[in-house]
C-alpha positions in Angstrom: 8.1 1.7 28.8 9.2 0.2 25.6 9.4 -3.6 25.3 12.4 -5.1 23.5 12.3 -8.1 21.2 14.0 -9.6 18.2 10.7 -10.7 16.6 10.5 -7.7 14.3 14.0 -8.4 13.0 13.1 -12.0 12.3 10.0 -10.8 10.5 12.1 -8.4 8.3 15.0 -10.7 7.5 13.5 -14.1 7.3 12.5 -13.6 3.6 16.2 -12.6 3.0 17.4 -15.8 4.6 15.2 -17.8 2.3 16.5 -15.7 -0.6 20.0 -16.7 0.3 19.1 -20.3 0.4 17.1 -20.6 -2.8 20.1 -20.4 -5.3 21.6 -23.4 -3.6 18.6 -25.6 -4.0 19.3 -28.3 -6.5 15.8 -28.5 -7.9 14.7 -26.5 -10.9 11.1 -27.6 -10.7 8.8 -24.6 -10.8 6.3 -26.3 -8.6 8.9 -27.2 -5.9 10.3 -23.7 -5.9 6.9 -22.2 -5.5 6.2 -24.5 -2.6 9.4 -23.3 -1.0 8.3 -19.7 -1.5 4.9 -20.5 0.0 6.5 -22.0 3.1 8.6 -18.8 3.4 5.5 -16.6 3.4 3.7 -18.9 5.8 6.7 -18.7 8.2 6.4 -14.9 8.1 2.7 -15.0 8.6 3.3 -17.1 11.7 5.9 -14.7 13.0 3.5 -11.8 12.4 0.7 -13.6 14.2 3.0 -14.0 17.3 3.9 -10.4 17.1 0.2 -9.5 16.9 -0.6 -11.6 20.0 2.2 -9.9 22.0 1.2 -6.4 21.0 -0.6 -4.5 23.7 -3.4 -2.4 22.1 -3.8 -0.3 25.2 -0.4 1.2 24.8 0.1 3.9 22.2 3.9 4.0 22.3 6.2 1.8 20.2 6.6 -1.8 21.3 8.8 -4.8 20.6 11.7 -2.5 19.7 15.1 -3.8 18.6 18.1 -1.5 18.6 21.6 -2.2 17.2 24.4 0.3 16.5 25.1 0.7 12.8 26.8 4.0 12.0 27.1 5.6 15.5 29.3 8.5 14.4 26.5 9.6 12.1 23.8 8.8 14.6 22.4 6.2 12.2 21.4 2.9 13.8 19.4 -0.2 13.2 16.2 0.6 15.2 12.9 -1.0 14.5 9.7 -0.7 16.5 5.9 -1.4 16.2 2.9 0.7 17.1 -0.8 0.7 16.3 -0.3 2.6 13.1 2.3 0.2 11.6 0.7 -2.9 13.0 -2.2 -3.3 10.4 0.2 -2.7 7.5 2.6 -5.3 8.8 -0.2 -7.8 9.2 -1.5 -6.9 5.7 1.9 -7.6 4.2 2.2 -10.9 6.2 -1.2 -12.3 5.2 -1.3 -11.0 1.6 2.0 -12.6 0.8 1.0 -16.3 1.0 -2.3 -15.5 -0.7 -0.4 -13.7 -3.5 1.7 -16.9 -4.2 -1.4 -19.2 -4.0 -3.4 -16.9 -6.2 -0.7 -16.6 -8.9 0.5 -20.2 -8.9 1.7 -20.8 -12.5 0.4 -23.7 -14.5 2.7 -26.2 -16.3 2.2 -24.2 -19.5 3.2 -20.9 -17.9 6.4 -21.7 -16.0 8.2 -18.5 -15.1 11.6 -18.1 -16.7 14.6 -17.8 -14.3 12.3 -19.0 -11.5 14.9 -18.8 -8.8 15.9 -15.2 -9.5 12.2 -14.3 -9.7 11.6 -15.7 -6.3 14.7 -14.2 -4.8 13.5 -10.7 -5.9 10.1 -11.3 -4.4 11.7 -12.3 -1.1 13.9 -9.2 -1.1 10.8 -7.1 -1.9 9.1 -8.4 1.2 12.1 -7.5 3.4 12.0 -4.0 2.0 8.2 -3.7 2.7 8.5 -4.9 6.3 11.5 -2.8 7.0 9.8 0.4 5.7 6.8 -0.1 8.0 8.9 -0.9 11.1 11.8 1.5 10.9 12.2 3.9 13.8 15.3 5.5 12.4 14.9 8.0 9.6 17.9 6.8 7.5 16.9 3.2 8.0 13.4 4.1 6.7 15.0 5.6 3.6 17.2 2.5 3.2 14.3 0.1 3.2 12.3 2.5 1.0 15.0 2.2 -1.6 15.4 -1.5 -1.2 11.8 -2.0 -2.4 12.6 -0.1 -5.7 15.3 -2.6 -6.8 13.4 -5.9 -6.9 10.3 -4.2 -8.4 12.5 -2.6 -11.1 13.8 -6.1 -12.2 10.4 -7.9 -11.7 8.8 -5.6 -14.3 11.9 -5.1 -16.5 12.6 -8.9 -16.9 9.3 -10.6 -16.4 6.9 -7.9 -17.6 5.0 -7.5 -20.8 5.9 -6.2 -24.2 6.3 -2.6 -23.1 8.1 -3.5 -19.9 11.2 -1.4 -20.5 9.2 1.8 -21.0 7.1 1.1 -17.9 10.2 0.2 -15.8 12.1 3.3 -16.8 9.1 5.5 -16.1 8.6 3.8 -12.7 12.2 4.2 -11.8 12.5 7.9 -12.8 9.3 8.9 -10.9 10.3 7.1 -7.8 14.0 8.2 -7.8 13.1 11.9 -8.2 11.0 11.7 -5.0 13.5 9.6 -3.2 16.4 12.0 -3.9 14.3 14.9 -2.5 13.5 12.9 0.6 17.2 12.1 1.0 18.2 15.8 0.9 15.5 16.5 3.5 16.7 13.8 5.8 20.3 15.1 5.7 18.9 18.6 6.3 17.1 17.3 9.4 20.2 15.4 10.7 22.3 18.5 10.3 19.8 20.7 12.1 19.5 18.2 14.9 23.3 18.1 15.4 23.4 22.0 15.4 20.6 22.2 18.0 21.6 19.3 20.3 25.2 18.7 19.6 24.3 15.0 19.2 24.3 13.1 15.9 21.0 11.2 15.7 18.7 9.9 13.0 16.2 8.5 15.4 12.6 9.5 14.4 11.8 10.2 18.1 14.7 12.6 18.3 14.0 14.3 15.0 10.3 14.7 15.9 11.4 17.0 18.7 12.9 19.6 16.3 11.0 22.8 15.8 11.3 24.0 12.2 10.2 27.5 11.7 7.0 28.2 9.9 5.5 31.7 9.1 2.1 31.9 7.4 1.8 35.7 7.5 2.4 36.0 3.8 3.2 33.8 0.8 6.8 34.9 0.7 7.1 34.1 4.4 5.6 30.6 3.8 8.2 29.8 1.2 11.0 31.3 3.3 10.2 28.8 6.1 12.4 25.7 6.5 9.3 23.6 7.4 7.7 24.3 4.1 10.5 22.9 2.0 11.1 19.9 4.3 7.4 19.1 4.1 7.2 19.5 0.3 10.3 17.3 -0.2 8.9 14.5 1.9 5.3 14.9 0.7 6.4 14.8 -3.0 8.3 11.5 -2.4 5.3 10.0 -0.7 2.5 11.2 -3.1 4.5 9.9 -6.1 4.4 6.4 -4.5 0.7 6.7 -3.6 0.3 7.8 -6.5 -1.7 11.0 -6.2 -2.9 12.9 -9.2 -1.0 14.3 -11.2 1.9 12.1 -10.3 0.0 8.9 -11.1 0.9 8.2 -14.7 3.6 5.6 -13.9 1.1 3.3 -12.1 -1.2 2.1 -15.0 1.9 1.3 -17.1 3.7 -0.5 -14.3 0.6 -2.6 -13.5 -0.2 -3.5 -17.1 3.4 -4.6 -17.7 4.1 -6.3 -14.3 3.7 -10.0 -13.8 0.5 -10.7 -11.9 2.2 -11.3 -8.5 4.1 -8.0 -9.0 0.8 -6.2 -9.5 -0.7 -7.9 -6.4 2.2 -6.7 -4.2 2.2 -3.3 -5.9 -1.5 -2.6 -5.3 -1.8 -4.4 -1.9 1.3 -3.1 -0.2 3.7 -0.9 -2.1 1.2 2.0 -2.7 0.5 2.0 1.0 4.2 2.9 1.7 3.3 6.4 0.3 0.3 7.0 2.5 2.1 5.5 5.4 5.0 7.9 4.8 2.5 10.8 4.8 1.0 9.6 8.1 4.2 8.7 9.8 6.5 11.6 8.7 5.1 14.3 6.6 2.1 15.3 8.8 3.4 14.9 12.4 7.0 16.2 11.7 5.8 19.3 9.7 2.2 19.9 11.0 1.9 23.6 10.3 3.1 23.3 6.7 0.9 20.3 6.2 -2.1 22.1 7.5 -1.3 25.2 5.4 -1.2 23.1 2.2 -4.0 20.7 3.3 -6.6 22.2 0.9 -4.3 21.7 -2.0 -3.8 18.0 -1.2 -7.5 17.5 -0.4 -8.4 19.0 -3.8 -5.9 16.8 -5.6 -7.1 13.8 -3.7 -10.7 14.5 -4.8 -9.6 15.2 -8.4 -7.8 11.8 -8.3 -10.9 10.1 -7.0 -13.0 11.4 -9.9 -10.3 11.3 -12.6 -9.3 7.7 -11.7 -13.0 6.6 -11.8 -13.6 8.1 -15.2 -10.3 6.7 -16.6 -11.3 3.3 -15.3 -14.7 3.6 -16.9 -13.1 4.2 -20.3 -10.7 1.1 -20.2 -11.1 -2.0 -22.2 -8.0 -3.6 -20.7 -9.1 -5.3 -17.5 -5.8 -4.8 -15.8 -5.6 -1.1 -16.6 -9.1 -0.6 -15.3 -8.1 -2.0 -11.9 -5.0 0.1 -12.0 -7.0 3.3 -12.5 -9.4 2.2 -9.8 -6.4 2.2 -7.4 -5.7 5.9 -8.3 -9.3 6.7 -7.4 -9.3 4.8 -4.1 -6.0 6.1 -2.9 -7.4 9.6 -3.4 -9.8 8.9 -0.5 -6.9 8.2 1.8 -5.2 11.4 0.9 -8.4 13.3 1.5 -8.8 11.7 4.9 -5.3 12.3 6.1 -5.3 16.0 5.2 -8.7 16.6 6.8 -7.0 16.7 10.2 -10.0 14.9 11.7 -9.7 12.0 14.1 -12.3 9.9 12.4 -11.0 10.6 8.9 -7.4 9.8 9.9 -8.6 6.5 11.4 -10.6 5.8 8.2 -7.5 6.5 6.1 -5.5 3.8 8.0 -8.4 1.4 7.6 -8.7 2.1 3.9 -5.0 1.4 3.4 -5.7 -2.2 4.5 -9.1 -2.5 2.8 -7.9 -1.3 -0.6 -4.9 -3.7 -0.3 -7.3 -6.6 0.1 -9.8 -5.7 -2.7 -7.2 -4.4 -5.2 -4.9 -7.4 -4.6 -7.8 -9.8 -5.1 -9.0 -8.1 -8.3 -5.5 -8.4 -9.8 -5.6 -12.1 -9.0 -8.9 -12.3 -10.8 -7.3 -10.6 -13.8 -4.4 -13.1 -13.6 -6.9 -16.1 -13.5 -8.6 -15.0 -16.6 -5.4 -14.1 -18.5 -3.8 -17.4 -17.8 -6.8 -19.3 -19.0 -7.9 -17.1 -22.0 -4.7 -15.2 -22.8 -6.5 -11.8 -23.0 -7.4 -8.9 -20.8 -9.7 -7.2 -23.3 -13.1 -6.8 -21.6 -14.8 -7.0 -24.9 -13.6 -10.5 -25.5 -15.2 -11.9 -22.4 -18.9 -12.4 -21.5 -21.1 -15.1 -20.0 -18.3 -16.7 -18.1 -20.3 -17.1 -14.9 -21.9 -20.3 -16.3 -18.5 -21.9 -17.0 -16.6 -20.6 -13.9 -19.1 -19.9 -11.2 -16.6 -20.0 -8.3 -14.5 -17.3 -10.1 -17.7 -15.3 -10.7 -18.6 -15.4 -7.0 -15.1 -14.4 -5.9 -15.1 -11.6 -8.5 -18.4 -10.3 -7.2 -17.3 -10.3 -3.5 -14.2 -8.3 -4.4 -16.3 -6.0 -6.5 -18.6 -5.3 -3.5 -15.6 -4.6 -1.4 -14.2 -2.2 -4.1 -17.5 -0.2 -4.3 -17.7 0.0 -0.4 -21.0 -1.8 0.0 -22.1 -1.6 3.7 -21.1 -4.9 5.3 -17.9 -5.0 3.3 -14.4 -3.9 4.4 -14.5 -1.1 1.8 -17.3 0.7 3.6 -15.4 0.6 6.9 -12.7 2.7 5.3 -14.4 5.1 3.0 -17.4 6.1 5.2 -15.2 7.4 8.1 -13.1 9.3 5.6 -16.1 11.0 4.1 -17.7 11.6 7.5 -14.6 13.3 8.9 -13.7 15.3 5.8 -17.3 16.6 5.7 -16.8 18.5 8.9 -14.2 20.8 7.3 -14.8 20.4 3.5 -18.5 19.6 2.8 -18.3 20.7 -0.9 -15.2 18.6 -1.5 -16.9 15.6 0.1 -19.9 16.2 -2.2 -17.6 15.8 -5.2 -15.8 12.9 -3.6 -19.1 11.2 -3.1 -19.7 11.2 -6.9 -16.6 9.0 -7.0 -18.4 6.4 -5.1 -21.2 6.4 -7.7 -18.7 6.3 -10.6 -16.7 3.6 -8.9 -19.8 1.4 -8.7 -20.5 2.0 -12.4 -17.1 0.9 -13.7 -16.8 -2.0 -11.2 -20.2 -3.4 -12.0 -19.7 -2.7 -15.7 -16.5 -4.8 -15.6 -18.3 -7.6 -13.8 -21.1 -7.5 -16.3 -18.8 -7.6 -19.3 -16.8 -10.5 -18.0 -19.3 -12.7 -16.2 -22.8 -11.9 -17.5 -24.4 -11.3 -20.9 -23.9 -13.3 -24.0 -20.6 -15.1 -24.5 -18.3 -13.7 -27.2 -16.1 -16.7 -27.4 -16.6 -20.3 -28.7 -13.6 -21.8 -26.9 -15.0 -22.0 -23.4 -15.7 -25.7 -23.3 -12.4 -26.5 -21.7 -12.2 -23.4 -19.5 -11.7 -24.6 -15.9 -12.9 -23.0 -12.7 -10.7 -22.1 -9.7 -8.3 -24.8 -8.6 -7.7 -25.7 -5.0 -4.9 -23.1 -4.4 -7.0 -20.3 -6.0 -10.0 -21.3 -4.0 -8.0 -21.1 -0.7 -6.8 -17.6 -1.7 -10.3 -16.4 -2.6 -11.9 -17.8 0.6 -9.3 -16.1 2.7 -9.9 -12.7 1.0 -13.6 -13.2 1.4 -13.2 -13.8 5.1 -11.3 -10.5 5.3 -13.8 -8.6 3.2 -16.8 -9.6 5.4 -14.9 -10.1 8.6 -13.7 -6.5 8.6 -17.0 -5.3 7.2 -19.0 -6.7 10.1 -16.4 -6.8 12.9 -14.0 -4.0 12.3 -13.1 -3.7 16.0 -11.8 -7.2 15.9 -9.3 -6.3 13.2 -8.4 -2.7 14.1 -9.1 -2.5 17.8 -5.4 -2.8 18.7 -4.8 0.4 16.7 -7.2 2.6 18.7 -4.9 3.9 21.3 -2.2 4.8 18.8 -4.6 6.5 16.5 -6.2 8.5 19.4 -2.8 9.7 20.6 -1.6 10.4 17.0 -4.7 12.4 16.0 -4.8 14.4 19.3 -1.1 15.4 19.1 -1.4 16.3 15.4 -4.5 18.5 16.0 -2.8 20.2 19.0 0.3 21.0 16.9 -1.7 22.8 14.3 -3.2 24.9 17.0 -6.5 26.6 17.1 -6.7 26.4 13.3 -7.2 22.6 13.5 -10.8 21.8 13.8 -11.3 18.8 16.1 
């Protein structure tokens, strides 16, 4: 039986409440406004912690639901709910947000222009992220999915780098193409549901009951099947957001041009909206089509792993290196999801969280260095570990997480993915495994160029190490890196029942072709 609560709604809309308040604050002090923003994220983290404590991990069904009529004639309602699949992503968003503000706190010399508008957009971004992960209504999911696009568009377009307009337009075009396809598919599903049941409903639970025809007897039959086109419409929208090769080209530009806190949110949370969409909608709603095209997505995932690693290896811009590393790491998640194996699917969910922690932290390190030295060129660093030892230690911890060293959170995600995928695609896993090697090469090379070796600068005398706020952010990330690495059950145990039910039902739907 579903439990009802308004806690999820408070989590979603409390950032929006703060966004409404902030224009009326009389202060224009950047420091005061940032403290206000930090309080907002802490409030959300507290609400999320209460939600986590009330969530029953032994129940696989949705919990803490909140339902309100919105557009009843269309069957579209405000319906939010939480299960073990969305729970880790909600907690990731809640805990990364305050760390993002602490780790990107501007100095007096780098006060952000239009500070109030900047923070309002960040608050709206959080509302969109929470809403996407908690929506139990298909149209509401689309609504929050689009809400995220608007603040990120302006964050890059106004506060980005020199090529921000190009990056913003590219980001907008890629995302909107996928979103429009998804919107068409949603209306197709709503129309079909009304024709079958005579009831207008956009509820995910109701739409999941629909049986869309799929015939794999021939290629023409496949592309004559409704399920094929619905799956491809949703999948394209999601893989663009991931982003999966070859739809990835918007990401490095967006990361390089975005302000540091925008890159942290983009890497830590926004990319996971794509993989979450695959897991929540594309696979369970259209399982036969997903299984039919699984090899295509697995191959593209592996190509992305290797391609992203080689591109990262070739970069001299530190921020672009981390951006391409995200392309590589997200390829593992795609590989795991389309392996249709329980252990790989679980690993994919874990890796969503683990990549968010490591990539978000690495972008903070990039921000630390850029604010102090005003460069991201790896060739202009060197020997910084003697001057900034705390930053060097933090950088190394996040690097170990990124290369999936046993004992770190990265290993908890990548190893189950490779283990599960090996059962159906051993040769693909062999190639994917080379990505682990290349990933270690570019990650350790970046650390060596920045922190070790001879110094290439003569202006390091006044370079200061991490301040108190940055230390708090790095310590918290280190706790997650090693806490998840050594005690994964403590962090992901409440997801077990939902993952078991999800994987079992998915494998059953694809029939005897699904290798368990």
